[in-house]
C-alpha positions in Angstrom: -15.0 24.0 34.6 -12.2 23.4 37.1 -10.6 26.5 38.7 -6.9 27.2 38.3 -6.5 26.5 42.0 -7.8 23.0 41.6 -4.4 21.7 40.5 -3.7 19.0 37.9 -6.4 16.4 37.2 -6.0 13.0 38.8 -4.8 10.3 36.4 -7.5 8.3 34.7 -8.1 4.8 36.1 -6.2 2.0 34.4 -9.5 0.3 33.3 -10.7 3.6 31.8 -7.6 3.9 29.7 -7.7 0.3 28.7 -11.3 0.8 27.6 -10.5 3.9 25.6 -7.6 2.1 23.9 -10.0 -0.8 23.0 -12.4 1.7 21.4 -9.5 3.2 19.5 -8.5 -0.2 18.1 -12.1 -1.0 17.1 -12.5 2.4 15.3 -9.3 2.1 13.3 -10.1 -1.6 12.4 -13.7 -0.8 11.4 -12.7 2.2 9.1 -10.0 0.1 7.5 -12.3 -2.9 7.0 -15.1 -0.8 5.4 -12.9 0.9 2.9 -10.3 -1.8 2.2 -10.9 -3.6 -1.1 -8.6 -6.5 -0.6 -8.6 -9.7 1.5 -8.9 -8.9 5.2 -5.9 -9.3 7.5 -5.4 -12.9 8.5 -7.1 -14.2 5.3 -5.4 -16.1 2.6 -4.1 -13.7 0.0 -3.8 -10.7 2.3 0.0 -10.6 2.0 0.0 -11.2 -1.8 -2.8 -8.7 -2.6 -0.5 -5.7 -2.5 3.3 -6.4 -2.0 3.8 -2.7 -1.9 2.1 -2.3 1.5 4.6 -1.0 4.0 5.7 -3.7 6.5 5.0 -1.6 9.6 1.4 -1.0 8.4 1.0 -4.7 7.6 2.2 -5.7 11.1 -0.1 -3.2 12.7 -3.2 -4.5 10.7 -2.3 -8.1 11.6 -2.0 -7.0 15.3 -5.4 -5.4 15.1 -6.8 -8.5 13.5 -5.4 -10.6 16.3 -6.8 -8.3 19.0 -10.3 -8.2 17.5 -10.7 -11.7 15.9 -8.4 -14.4 17.1 -9.4 -16.5 20.1 -7.3 -16.0 23.3 -5.6 -19.3 22.7 -4.2 -18.1 19.3 -2.8 -14.8 20.4 0.8 -14.1 19.4 1.6 -13.6 23.2 0.0 -15.5 26.1 -2.8 -13.6 27.9 -2.4 -13.4 31.6 -4.6 -12.3 34.6 -7.8 -10.7 33.3 -6.4 -10.0 29.8 -8.4 -13.0 28.3 -11.6 -11.4 29.5 -10.8 -8.0 28.1 -9.8 -9.7 24.8 -13.1 -11.6 24.7 -15.0 -8.3 25.2 -13.1 -6.6 22.4 -13.7 -9.5 20.0 -17.4 -9.5 20.9 -17.6 -5.8 20.1 -15.8 -6.3 16.8 -18.2 -9.1 15.8 -21.2 -6.8 16.5 -20.1 -4.1 14.0 -22.2 -4.6 10.8 -19.4 -4.3 8.3 -21.4 -5.5 5.3 -24.2 -3.1 6.0 -21.7 -0.3 6.2 -20.0 -1.3 2.9 -23.2 -1.9 0.9 -24.0 1.8 0.2 -20.5 2.5 -1.0 -20.6 -0.1 -3.8 -23.1 2.1 -5.8 -21.3 5.4 -5.2 -19.7 7.4 -8.0 -15.9 7.7 -8.3 -15.5 4.5 -6.2 -17.0 6.4 -3.2 -14.1 8.8 -3.2 -15.9 11.6 -1.2 -16.9 9.1 1.5 -13.4 7.7 1.5 -11.9 11.2 2.1 -14.3 11.8 5.0 -13.3 8.5 6.6 -9.6 9.1 6.2 -9.9 12.6 7.5 -11.7 11.2 10.6 -8.8 8.9 11.2 -6.4 11.8 11.1 -8.5 13.8 13.6 -8.8 10.7 15.8 -5.0 10.2 15.7 -4.6 13.8 17.0 -7.0 13.0 19.9 -5.0 9.9 20.8 -1.7 11.8 20.6 -3.0 14.7 22.8 -5.1 12.9 25.3 -5.1 9.1 25.5 -1.3 8.5 25.1 -0.4 11.0 27.9 -3.1 9.4 30.1 -1.6 6.0 29.5 1.9 7.3 30.2 0.7 8.9 33.4 0.0 5.4 34.8 3.7 4.5 34.7 4.7 1.0 33.9 1.1 -0.2 33.9 0.2 2.2 31.1 3.3 1.8 28.9 2.1 -1.1 26.9 -1.2 0.7 26.2 0.7 3.9 25.1 2.9 1.8 22.9 -0.1 0.3 21.1 -1.7 3.7 20.6 1.6 5.2 19.4 1.7 2.4 16.8 -1.9 3.3 15.7 -1.0 7.0 15.4 2.2 6.3 13.4 0.3 4.2 10.9 -2.7 6.4 10.2 -1.1 8.3 7.3 0.2 5.0 5.7 -3.2 3.5 6.2 -4.9 6.4 4.4 -2.4 6.1 1.6 -3.1 2.4 1.3 -6.9 3.1 1.0 -6.4 5.9 -1.5 -4.2 3.5 -3.4 -7.2 1.1 -3.9 -9.4 4.0 -5.0 -6.8 5.3 -7.5 -6.4 1.8 -8.9 -10.2 1.5 -9.3 -10.5 4.8 -11.1 -7.7 4.0 -13.6 -8.7 1.3 -16.1 -5.1 0.0 -16.7 -5.8 -3.5 -17.9 -5.9 -2.4 -21.6 -2.5 -0.8 -21.2 -1.0 -4.0 -19.9 -2.5 -5.8 -22.9 -1.1 -3.2 -25.3 2.4 -3.7 -23.8 2.1 -7.4 -24.0 0.9 -7.6 -27.6 3.4 -5.0 -28.9 6.5 -6.3 -30.6 9.6 -5.5 -28.6 11.9 -7.5 -30.9 12.5 -4.5 -33.1 15.7 -4.1 -35.1 15.9 -0.4 -35.2 16.0 2.2 -32.4 12.7 4.1 -32.3 12.3 7.8 -32.2 8.7 7.9 -31.2 7.1 6.7 -28.0 4.7 3.8 -28.0 0.9 4.3 -28.2 0.3 2.9 -24.6 2.1 6.0 -23.2 -0.7 8.2 -24.7 -3.3 6.0 -23.0 -1.6 6.3 -19.6 -1.3 10.1 -19.9 -4.9 10.3 -20.8 -5.9 8.2 -17.8 -3.9 10.4 -15.4 -5.3 13.6 -17.0 -8.9 12.4 -16.6 -8.2 11.6 -12.9 -6.7 15.1 -12.3 -9.8 16.6 -14.0 -12.2 14.4 -11.9 -10.5 15.4 -8.6 -10.6 19.1 -9.5 -14.4 18.9 -9.3 -14.3 17.8 -5.7 -13.1 19.7 -2.7 -10.2 17.3 -2.0 -7.8 18.4 0.8 -4.3 19.0 -0.6 -2.7 16.2 1.3 -5.4 13.8 0.1 -4.9 15.0 -3.5 -1.2 14.4 -3.2 -1.8 10.9 -1.8 -4.3 10.0 -4.4 -2.2 11.2 -7.3 0.9 9.7 -5.8 -0.8 6.3 -5.6 -2.2 6.7 -9.1 1.4 7.2 -10.4 2.5 4.2 -8.5 -0.3 2.1 -10.0 0.7 3.3 -13.5 4.3 2.2 -12.9 3.3 -1.2 -11.5 1.1 -1.9 -14.4 3.8 -0.9 -16.9 6.2 -3.4 -15.2 3.3 -6.0 -15.2 3.2 -5.5 -19.0 7.0 -5.7 -19.4 7.1 -8.9 -17.3 4.8 -10.7 -19.9 7.0 -9.8 -22.9 8.5 -13.0 -24.4 11.2 -11.6 -26.6 13.0 -8.2 -26.5 16.0 -6.9 -28.4 18.4 -4.2 -27.3 16.5 -1.8 -29.5 13.3 -2.9 -27.8 14.8 -2.2 -24.4 15.9 1.2 -25.7 12.2 1.8 -26.8 11.1 1.0 -23.2 13.5 3.6 -21.9 12.2 6.2 -24.4 8.6 5.4 -23.4 9.5 5.8 -19.7 11.2 9.2 -20.3 8.2 10.4 -22.3 5.8 9.3 -19.6 7.9 11.0 -16.9 8.0 14.3 -18.7 4.2 14.2 -19.2 3.5 13.4 -15.6 5.8 16.3 -14.4 3.7 18.6 -16.6 0.4 17.3 -15.3 1.6 17.3 -11.6 4.0 20.2 -11.4 3.8 20.5 -7.6 4.5 16.8 -6.9 7.7 15.9 -8.7 6.3 12.4 -9.6 8.8 9.6 -9.7 8.7 6.6 -12.0 11.7 5.0 -10.5 9.8 1.7 -10.2 9.8 1.5 -14.0 13.3 3.0 -14.5 15.0 0.6 -12.0 13.3 -2.3 -13.7 14.5 -1.3 -17.2 18.1 -0.8 -15.9 18.0 -4.3 -14.6 17.6 -5.6 -18.2 21.3 -5.0 -18.7 22.7 -6.8 -15.6 24.8 -10.0 -15.6 23.5 -13.0 -13.5 25.5 -12.2 -10.4 24.5 -8.6 -10.4 20.8 -9.5 -11.1 20.7 -11.5 -7.9 22.1 -8.5 -5.9 19.6 -6.3 -7.6 16.7 -8.5 -6.6 17.8 -8.4 -2.9 18.1 -4.6 -3.1 14.7 -4.2 -4.6 12.3 -6.4 -2.5 9.2 -4.4 -3.7 9.1 -6.3 -7.0 7.1 -9.5 -7.1 8.6 -12.9 -7.8 7.0 -12.9 -11.2 8.7 -9.6 -12.0 12.1 -10.8 -10.8 12.0 -14.1 -12.7 10.9 -12.3 -15.9 14.1 -10.3 -15.8 16.1 -13.4 -16.4 14.4 -13.7 -19.8 14.1 -10.0 -20.6 17.8 -9.2 -20.1 18.9 -12.3 -21.9 21.1 -13.7 -19.1 19.6 -17.2 -19.4 20.7 -17.4 -23.0 24.3 -17.6 -21.9 23.8 -20.1 -19.1 23.6 -23.9 -19.1 20.3 -25.4 -18.2 21.4 -26.3 -14.7 22.7 -22.7 -14.2 19.4 -21.3 -15.5 17.4 -23.4 -13.0 19.7 -22.3 -10.1 19.3 -18.6 -11.1 15.5 -18.9 -11.3 15.4 -20.8 -8.0 17.2 -17.9 -6.3 15.0 -15.3 -7.9 11.9 -17.0 -6.7 12.9 -17.1 -3.1 11.3 -14.5 -0.9 13.5 -11.4 -0.5 14.4 -10.8 3.2 
């Protein structure tokens, strides 16, 4: 142990900081790859797998993929000096990690390997603390030479919590069997002629699913922040599946739209009762229902203001709110063309 008289420690060598940063990138990439259930970054379908993934997290994952997998000639920015050699070393290390062997035991685990997932996500949180307290200051101590390294590590630290939420999102979706709910919404008649006073049966199904998940989590020693993340993502999954169901409806009357509003209010009240400490929001459903009543020009503005909805959800609104009925065929085509464009 150094004595107080020894003074401040000398800065770490640049190569040592670079090496530590490479290990950090490998660790975050490996944990994500083992517990992520969708297409890997860089693969076809990654962007479409979950439109709700936060853009900064998506950019960071694509950057990690480039650093650990793409050849030097395909890097987003040209590699100069000895950067190509360092990149080759990092890619070789990534290729040596046996991802399939690490994933295999998880496939047979109960509760979609939730206990193991929690341990992995907690390890990332602790790792982020180490980066914040030690590696980032070491990089900054190198002045301009270490600033790019510090920036990469700061990006990793900033995205650890969103990354954990994204992984928990996959677990929550796996633990909730919501396909029958979507089918129940699709096959129910929404062309009713009278305003209903009772909520639809699928609402009871959803509440039962969430209640079972709450009960399952209570049997585990789930950290409070992980519990909030899991249940928050479970509510998000419920909302997205409801909208999936609504988007498949072929005919709906004003009374049917009113029934959807009643169902949403009933579900929201039940979720607040089940999750009293979380104030769960179902704005994803409520905003979609409100869009049923918008005229064509407002519908386009709504789509631009709500980029989280998929193209299929947006185009379904043109039918659900009846705006196409009052338009000529050419006007309908123009409206649908605009709704299918990617939202900036």
